[in-house]
N, C-alpha and C positions, 0 to 999 in steps of 0.2 A: 689095254682094257680100261684102265682107270681114266685115261684121256677121253675115251668114248663115252663113259658114264658122265663125265663133266659136261659134255656137249649135249647130252639128252635134255629135252625140255621137261621142266617139272610138270607133274600132273595138275590138271586144272583144279582150282580151288572152288569150294562151295561158297556162294555169295548170297547173303540175305539182303534183299532189296526193299527198302522202305520208299515211300513216295508221297507227294502231296496230292490233294484231291484232284486238281485240274490236270495233273500229269498221269493219271491212272491209266488212260488208254495207251500212252507210250510205255509205261511201266510193264503193262501186260504184253506188249509186243516184244520188249526186251527179254522178259522171262521166257517167251515162246522161242527165243533164239537158242536157248541152251538149257539142258537139264541141270546145269550147275548153278542156276540162278533161281532162287525161291522168293516169292513175294511175301512181304510182311506188312502188317497193317498198324495204323495209328488212329486213335479216336480223336477226330478234329472237332472238339466241342468248344462252346463259349459260355462264359458266365453271363448273367443278366446284364452286366454293364458293357458287354461286348468284348472284353478281354479274353484271350484264349484259355481254355481249360482242357489241357492235352493229356493224353495217356498213350504210352508206348506199350502195345500188347506183347505179351510173352517176353518181357524184359529179362527175366531170369534165364531164359533159354538162349539168349544171344551172346552170353559170356563165352569168350574164346572163339567166337565166330568172325568171319570176314563180313563186315557190314557196310552197306552203301545206302545213300539217300538220293533220290531223284527230285530235284527242286525245280520250281518254276516261279521266278520272281517277276510275275507279269504286272504287278502294281505294288505301290508302297504298302497297301493295306494287307497284303498276304505275306510280306517279307518277315515281319516280326515273329509270327507263329512258326514259320518254317525255321528261322534262326534258332528259336528256342529248342526245337527238336534236334537241329544240326549240332548244337552245343551240348545236348544231353547224350546223344548216342555214343560218342567216343569214350565217355566216362563210365559206361556200363561194362567195363573190362572186356571190350571186344578186341579181337586179334589185330584188326586193321579197320580203318574207316576211309571210305571214298565218297566224296560229294560230287554228284554230277549236276552241273548247272549249265545246260546246253546253251542258253543265251545269257550273257553277262549284260544286264539291261542298262547299266549306267555307263557303258563303254563309250558312247558317243558324246559324253559330257566330261571329257578329260582336259579340255583346253582352258587355260586362264589367259585371256586376252587383255584384261585390264584389272586393276586392283579392285577386289571385291567379288570377282567371279569365284564360285565354289566348285572345285573339281570333285564331283560326286563319285566318279569312277575310283579315285584314290581312296575316298572314304569307304566305299564298299569293299575294296581290296584290303584295307586295314581291318575291317570287321571280320572278314573271312580268314584273315591271317591269324586271328586270335581263337580259332576253333581249338578246343583242348586236344592235346596229344593223346592218342590211344596207346594201348600196350604195344602196338606194332610200330609206333613212331608217328611222324607228322601225317596229317590228312592229305590224301591225294585229291586234287581238285581238277575235274575234267570240264573243260569249256570248249565250245566250238566257235571257230572264226570270230575271235574277239576283235572288236572294231579297230583298235589301234594297237599295233604289235608291241609298242613300248610299254603297254600296260602290264605285260608279264613281269616287269621290274617293280611294279607297285606292291607285289606280294612279298611278305617276309619269309624267312627260312623255316617258319613254323608250319608252312604248308608246301606241298609239292605240286605246283600247277602243271597240268598236262593239257596242252593246246592241240586240239584236233580240228579237222576241217570236213565240210560236207562236199567238197569238190569231187572226190571219187564217185559219189552217187550221181552227180551231174554227168561226169564222163561216161559212166556206164549207160545212162539214159540216152545220151547223145549218140552212142554207137548203135543204139536200137532203132534210130530214126531211119525212115526210108531214104532220106536225103543226107545221110550221115557224111557222105563224101563232099557235100557242098556247104558245110557248116563253117561259119566264121565267128570267132569270139570277139565281142566288143566290151570295152571297159568305159564306164561313164566319166572317169577321170584318171589322173596319174596314180592316185592313191590306190584305186582298185587294181590297176595294172601292176603296181609294185607288189601287192599282196598275192595275186593269183597267177601271174603270167607264167611262172616256172612250172606250175602244175598243169598248165594247158598249152604248153609250148609246141605241141604237135599239131595244133590248129592254127590257121591263118588268123591274124588279129587286127582289130581296129581299136583306136584309142580316141575317145572324145575329150573335150575340155569345156569347162564352164568359165565363161568370160563375162565381165561386167560391162554393160552398156547403159550408162546412166544409173537408174535405180533397178534395172532389170539384170538378171543373170541368164545369159544365153548359152545354150549348148551348141558347140560346133565340132565338126570333124577335124581332128588334129592330124591323124595319120592312118594309113590303111585304106583298103578299097572294098566296100561292101557290095558293089554292083553285081547283081545276078545271084546273090547268095542268101542262104538262110542265116541270119545274124542273131546270135544269142548274147544278150547283155548280161554280164556277170558282176555281182556286187555282194557284199557281206550282209547287208540288211536294207529293208525298205521301210520308210515311214509313210509320208503322204503319197509317194510315187511320182511326184512332179518331175524329178530328174529323169526317171525312166521314160516317161511319156515324151519329154523333150528329145531324149536320145532316139526314141523310135521315130519321131518326125524327121530328124536329121538323117538317119540311116535310110529311111524310105525315100527321102528326097535325093539321096545319092545312089539309088538303084537297088536297094535290098529288096528281094522278092518276098521275103518273109522275115518278121522280127519276133523273137521270143525273149524271155528273161529268166534268170535264175538268181535267187537270193537265199542264203542260208536261213536268215531270220526275217520272217514276215511279220513285222510288228503291226503295221496298219492300224494306227489309232483312229478312233471315231469311224470305223468301218470304211476307211479310205480304199479298201480293196474293191469296193463296188464299182469304181470308175474303170476297172479292168475287165469286168465280166462281159461276156458276149451277149449282146442284146438279141432277143428273139431266137436264141440258139444258133445264130449265124455269125460267121466271121465277116468283118469288113476290112477294107484296106488299111484302116487305122488301128485295128485290133491286134493284140499280141496272139500269135499262133499258139504258143504254150507259155505258161508262167509256172515255173517249177519252184517250190519252196520245200523246206524240211519241216518236221514236226517239233522244232525247238520252241516255238511259241504256241503252246497248246490251245489257248482260247481262239486264236486265228484259225487253226486247223478245223475246229468245230464249226466256225462261221462259214468257211468257204467250201465245205465238203460237197463234192459233186457239182461244183460250179465252174464251167469252162471260162477261161482257159487254164484254171489252176490244176496242178497235179502235185501231190505230196510225195516226196522222196524221204522215206523214214530213216532216222538215225539209229533205229533200234539195234541193228546188227553191229554198227560201229561202236555203240555204247556197250553192248555185251562184250565185245572184244576188249574195250578199255578197262572193264571191270576185272579182267584177268591179268592186268599188268601188275 
């Protein structure tokens, strides 16, 4: 009987979820997933000089509670005020503290190719590694599809990084397609293949490669056969989208009947998503049939809402599960 009790799962904990302004919509979706998640608020005010004047509401009531914060580091200008809150919450005698940062924004800036380069990903990891320890111990840090897997080693033992992925959302969506049996997964380079192929190994695969010809970087088909198939390009993030467009051209030239794309993080600076929208509501041979993203980058989600071919796969359910770990 004692052994049976040891195997039983503990009851779900009640979690108080704070959030930044731009992540409010995602926070509400997370809270809707479970009665064990309750939203809490912060007054995001500023002094006349522009510096933050912040107030955590009901601070006395969160003592002894499991507390979490949903962050969105979409630009350097919003990081400082959120870090101020992130560093304050664990010190309020909370039972545990979890930071959910769906998109680790400096993750693509981890390489030092010559003396003088600054690895901002390492800097951000060092900052987050210094979050104060709560009564329950180190902060749990939830991140989705971090750009370079080695970045997990940038964090110190003062935090417990939990790396999750949006790929299960994509797999679920692909199985709902009318041509689900004709889907081929394509990777724009070997890096994307190394990251994701094990999670998608029940699909046929195509791998592209970027090669340099003079001053140009050309995308070519490296292996696999897209002929006659609905090909879905998979990567962790998109910036300008130039590589995805070049991949689409190569795949179409090799006989793909339809090309779609999935990225966990739709960064799209300077509204670069506009080049992917369907013109006049109609698809062309050069357009992406679907472009799936998650809501890890909240500002982008608001910009592309109801614009074909974009479709948002929400991380809300996955985050709600992570808060119970």
